[in-house]
C-alpha positions in Angstrom: -89.9 24.9 118.6 -90.2 24.5 114.8 -92.8 21.9 113.9 -93.8 20.2 110.6 -94.9 17.0 108.9 -92.2 15.1 106.9 -92.0 12.0 104.7 -88.9 10.0 105.5 -87.3 6.9 103.9 -86.2 3.7 105.7 -83.4 4.2 108.3 -81.2 1.8 110.2 -79.5 2.4 113.5 -76.8 0.6 115.4 -77.8 0.7 119.0 -76.9 -0.1 122.6 -79.8 -0.6 125.0 -80.4 1.7 127.9 -82.5 1.0 131.0 -83.6 3.7 133.4 -84.3 7.4 133.3 -84.3 8.8 129.8 -82.2 11.8 131.0 -79.4 9.4 131.9 -79.0 7.9 128.4 -75.8 10.0 128.0 -73.6 7.3 129.6 -74.9 4.7 127.1 -74.0 7.1 124.3 -70.5 7.4 125.9 -70.3 3.6 125.9 -71.3 3.5 122.2 -68.8 6.1 121.3 -66.1 4.1 123.1 -67.1 1.0 121.0 -67.2 3.0 117.8 -63.7 4.4 118.4 -62.3 0.9 118.3 -64.4 -0.4 115.5 -64.4 1.3 112.1 -68.1 1.6 111.4 -69.2 4.3 109.0 -72.0 6.1 110.7 -74.1 9.3 110.6 -76.0 11.2 113.2 -76.8 10.0 116.7 -80.3 8.8 117.5 -82.2 7.9 120.7 -85.2 5.7 120.5 -87.8 5.6 123.3 -89.9 2.6 124.0 -92.0 3.5 127.0 -94.2 6.4 128.1 -92.4 8.0 131.1 -95.8 9.1 132.5 -96.9 5.5 132.8 -93.6 3.5 133.4 -91.5 3.8 136.5 -88.2 5.6 135.7 -86.0 2.6 136.6 -87.9 0.5 134.1 -87.8 2.8 131.1 -86.3 1.2 127.9 -84.5 3.2 125.3 -81.7 2.8 122.7 -78.7 5.0 122.2 -77.5 4.7 118.6 -76.1 6.1 115.4 -77.6 6.0 111.9 -75.8 3.5 109.7 -75.9 1.8 106.3 -78.9 -0.5 106.2 -76.6 -3.5 105.3 -74.7 -3.3 108.6 -75.0 -6.2 111.0 -74.6 -5.7 114.8 -70.9 -5.9 115.7 -71.0 -6.9 119.3 -73.0 -8.8 122.0 -74.3 -5.6 123.5 -75.2 -4.0 120.1 -78.3 -4.5 118.0 -79.7 -3.1 114.8 -83.0 -1.2 114.7 -84.8 -0.7 111.4 -87.1 2.4 111.2 -89.5 2.0 108.3 -90.3 4.8 105.9 -93.4 6.8 106.7 -94.9 10.1 107.6 -93.7 11.8 110.8 -94.4 14.8 112.9 -91.0 16.5 113.5 -90.1 19.2 115.9 -86.7 20.9 116.1 -85.7 21.8 119.6 -82.7 24.2 120.1 -81.0 24.2 123.5 -79.4 22.0 126.2 -80.5 18.4 126.3 -82.1 18.9 129.8 -84.9 20.8 128.0 -85.9 17.8 125.9 -88.4 16.4 128.4 -90.4 19.7 128.1 -90.0 19.6 124.3 -91.5 16.1 124.1 -94.4 17.3 126.3 -95.0 20.2 123.9 -94.9 17.8 120.9 -97.4 15.3 122.3 -99.5 17.7 124.3 -99.7 20.8 122.1 -98.2 20.6 118.6 -99.4 17.2 117.5 -103.0 17.8 118.7 -103.0 21.2 116.9 -101.9 19.5 113.7 -105.1 17.3 113.7 -102.9 14.2 113.1 -102.8 11.0 115.2 -99.5 9.4 116.2 -98.9 5.7 115.5 -98.1 3.4 118.4 -94.4 3.1 117.5 -91.4 4.4 119.4 -90.6 8.1 118.9 -87.0 9.1 118.5 -84.6 12.0 118.6 -81.9 12.7 116.0 -79.0 14.8 117.2 -78.3 17.3 114.4 -75.2 18.8 116.2 -72.2 17.4 117.9 -72.4 18.3 121.6 -68.6 18.2 121.8 -68.4 21.1 119.3 -71.6 23.2 119.4 -72.4 25.3 122.5 -75.2 23.7 124.7 -77.6 26.6 124.1 -77.3 26.1 120.3 -77.7 22.3 120.1 -80.3 21.2 117.6 -82.3 18.0 118.3 -85.1 16.7 116.1 -88.0 15.0 117.8 -89.7 12.4 115.5 -93.2 10.9 116.0 -94.6 8.4 113.4 -98.1 9.4 112.2 -101.0 7.2 111.2 -101.9 7.5 107.5 -104.7 10.0 106.8 
């Protein structure tokens, strides 16, 4: 996995909440895509935001969001949607290439190996994934997913 430190500006995501195993968030993305198909919202890449540590929280209680990056002036357009603002900052970013089922191991590598090697400390804010490729177009073994972890200032 490629790894580096990046500065990023503010971002905004239009999201649907997911509760349960992180690996099952795909259905929530499907629900979001269905909503987007009937609502003309200009959006960018997909994003998943993770609020709990899966090594400490029971799988059925894990909280996450399935979303898309949007213009920061957008307001949530439905009762099951909400807007999440991600402030600018410095992030550890890893690019994973492969099927989504490999993301759990990629996160373990990020938190357990790559981040400690960098000498940096992560902030207690939710990490997130950005889906660089469209899984309906790109073969599973070529999908690129960026893993983002906010860092504490040096």
